[in-house]
C-alpha positions, 0 to 999 in steps of 0.5 A: 480502466483500473487506476495504478497504485501510484494514482491511488496512494499518494506519498504520505498516505496511511495504508495497511499492507497484507503480510502473512495473513496479517494487515500491518499499518504503514505509510507510502514513502515513495512511488516507483511505477508501477508500485509504491514503497510502504514503510511499516511501523517497525521501520521496514520498507516494502515494495507493494505491487499487488492491489490485493495486498494494500488498502487505506488505513482503517480497512477501506479496500481499494483493490479489486479484480 
């Protein structure tokens, strides 16, 4: 069974999210099942629901099909 994003990425976890073909650094700031809110360095908050668009900081990919 695939883990939920809220189970993989704890609040405070450094992550990268994929936006417009570029990975942006951010931090998980809140859980809102089934997704996570990520704040990027520019201060914007993103609601991430797709495992293909989030990974641990440093490029470790945890998504999958």
